Structures are given as C-alpha cells and as structure tokens.
C-alpha positions as CSV (number, residue, x, y, z in Angstrom):
1,X,11.7,11.0,-56.8
2,X,9.6,14.2,-58.0
3,X,6.8,12.3,-58.6
4,X,6.7,10.6,-55.6
5,X,6.6,14.2,-54.0
6,X,3.9,15.6,-55.7
7,X,1.7,12.4,-55.4
8,X,2.3,12.5,-52.0
9,X,1.0,15.9,-51.8
10,X,-1.8,16.0,-53.6
11,X,-3.1,12.2,-51.1
12,X,-2.2,14.7,-48.1
13,X,-4.8,17.2,-50.3
14,X,-7.4,14.5,-50.6
15,X,-6.9,12.8,-46.7
16,X,-7.3,16.7,-45.4
17,X,-10.5,17.2,-47.9
18,X,-12.3,13.7,-47.8
19,X,-12.0,14.1,-43.3
20,X,-14.5,17.7,-43.7
21,X,-16.5,15.9,-46.0
22,X,-16.8,13.1,-43.8
23,X,-17.5,14.7,-40.8
24,X,-20.0,16.9,-42.6
25,X,-22.0,13.9,-43.9
26,X,-22.1,12.6,-40.5
27,X,-23.5,15.9,-39.1
28,X,-26.2,15.9,-42.4
29,X,-27.0,12.3,-41.6
30,X,-27.6,13.5,-37.7
31,X,-29.7,16.2,-38.2
32,X,-31.6,14.3,-40.5
33,X,-32.4,12.0,-37.7
34,X,-33.3,14.3,-35.5
35,X,-35.4,16.2,-37.7
36,X,-37.5,12.6,-39.1
37,X,-37.5,11.6,-35.2
38,X,-38.7,15.7,-34.1
39,X,-42.5,15.8,-35.3
40,X,-43.3,12.3,-33.7
41,X,-42.3,13.9,-30.9
42,X,-44.8,16.7,-31.1
43,X,-47.1,14.8,-32.0
44,X,-47.3,12.3,-28.9
45,X,-46.3,16.0,-26.6
46,X,-49.6,17.6,-28.4
47,X,-46.9,20.5,-29.2
48,X,-48.3,23.4,-31.3
49,X,-46.6,24.3,-34.9
50,X,-45.0,27.2,-34.0
51,X,-42.2,25.1,-31.6
52,X,-40.7,23.1,-35.0
53,X,-37.9,26.3,-35.0
54,X,-37.0,24.7,-31.9
55,X,-36.4,21.7,-32.9
56,X,-34.9,22.5,-36.8
57,X,-32.1,24.9,-34.6
58,X,-31.6,22.0,-31.8
59,X,-31.3,19.6,-34.7
60,X,-29.0,22.0,-37.2
61,X,-26.9,23.1,-33.8
62,X,-26.5,19.3,-32.4
63,X,-26.1,18.2,-36.2
64,X,-22.8,20.9,-36.3
65,X,-21.8,19.0,-32.3
66,X,-21.3,15.8,-34.4
67,X,-19.4,17.4,-37.8
68,X,-17.0,19.2,-35.4
69,X,-16.2,16.3,-33.0
70,X,-15.6,13.6,-35.8
71,X,-13.5,15.9,-37.4
72,X,-11.7,16.5,-34.5
73,X,-11.4,13.5,-33.7
74,X,-10.1,12.2,-36.8
75,X,-7.4,14.8,-36.8
76,X,-6.5,15.7,-33.9
77,X,-5.6,18.7,-33.1
78,X,-6.2,22.5,-34.3
79,X,-9.8,21.6,-32.5
80,X,-10.8,25.7,-33.2
81,X,-9.6,25.7,-36.9
82,X,-11.0,22.4,-37.3
83,X,-13.9,23.6,-36.2
84,X,-13.5,27.0,-38.3
85,X,-13.6,25.3,-41.2
86,X,-16.4,22.6,-40.9
87,X,-18.2,25.9,-40.0
88,X,-17.8,27.5,-42.5
89,X,-18.7,24.9,-44.8
90,X,-22.1,23.7,-43.7
91,X,-22.8,27.5,-43.4
92,X,-21.7,27.5,-47.4
93,X,-24.3,24.4,-47.6
94,X,-27.0,26.3,-45.7
95,X,-26.3,29.1,-47.8
96,X,-26.7,28.0,-51.3
97,X,-30.1,25.4,-50.0
98,X,-31.5,28.3,-48.9
99,X,-30.6,30.6,-52.3
100,X,-32.3,27.4,-53.8
101,X,-35.7,27.5,-52.0
102,X,-35.9,31.1,-52.2
103,X,-35.6,31.4,-48.0
104,X,-32.7,33.3,-48.6
105,X,-33.8,36.3,-46.0
106,X,-30.9,37.5,-44.2
107,X,-33.1,37.7,-40.9
108,X,-31.5,34.6,-39.5
109,X,-28.2,34.3,-40.8
110,X,-26.6,35.4,-38.3
111,X,-27.2,33.5,-35.9
112,X,-27.3,30.3,-38.5
113,X,-23.5,31.4,-38.9
114,X,-23.6,31.3,-34.6
115,X,-25.1,28.0,-33.8
116,X,-22.9,26.4,-36.8
117,X,-19.6,28.1,-35.5
118,X,-20.7,27.6,-32.2
119,X,-21.4,24.1,-32.9
120,X,-18.6,23.1,-34.8
121,X,-15.9,24.5,-32.4
122,X,-17.0,22.7,-29.2
123,X,-17.4,19.9,-30.9
124,X,-13.8,19.7,-32.1
125,X,-12.6,20.9,-28.9
126,X,-13.9,17.9,-27.8
127,X,-13.3,15.6,-30.0
128,X,-9.5,16.7,-30.4
129,X,-9.4,16.6,-26.2
130,X,-10.7,13.2,-25.6
131,X,-8.6,10.6,-24.1
132,X,-8.2,7.9,-26.5
133,X,-7.2,3.7,-25.1
134,X,-5.0,2.4,-26.6
C-alpha cells in the first residue's frame, strides 16, 4: 500500500511537469511560426529592417499567451499561479539562451519579464475561465 501512494504522488508530479512542458512547447511553436511568417510580411509590405523588433516582441507575447492558455485549459484552476509559473519557465529559457548567445546585457530584461508575465497570466486566466463544451 505504501508503494502505491509513492507511485501515485510521483505520477501526479510527472503529470504536473508534463503540463508545463507541453504548454511551453505549444507557446514556442506559436512564437516560432510567427517568427517565420513575419519576415515574409515585412518583405511584402516593404517595411524597414528596424521594425523587426516590434515583430519579435509580438511573437514573444503571442507565444506566452498561447502557453498560458494551454496550461490554464489543462489545469482548469489557479490561472494566475499557472501563468506565473509558465512565465518563470519561459523567462528562464530566454535568459539561458541570452547567456549562451552572449546577448545578456540586461537592457531588455524587465520588458521581457513583464511581457512574459502579462501574456502567460492573461492566457492562463482565459484558459481557466473559458466555457467548456460537454
């Protein structure tokens, strides 16, 4: 009986971790699709290269929104907490990539943190509160 309770707890932790990993992958896929589509849009509209920052910011915000929405839809409760956890994980991944590539100057860290927190929390709250079909 004791072994069953230990396995049940570890299965629950594995499901929880899987929820966050899956939501992060969905958000990364959405951001990646947008990052691939925006250069074509910039070319078609003959926009200057300086506008790429706006599109990168938009892709980050949309990816965070999708990530939070997926997590909130799966968990169905605790939208803000779920969103903040997703935002923390995304921010950690962004920081790691910035450190690896040598772009960690700290000038845009606050903007990235606020963007990830706002996007993930908004998406998670929408995911938790959406109407479910039976």
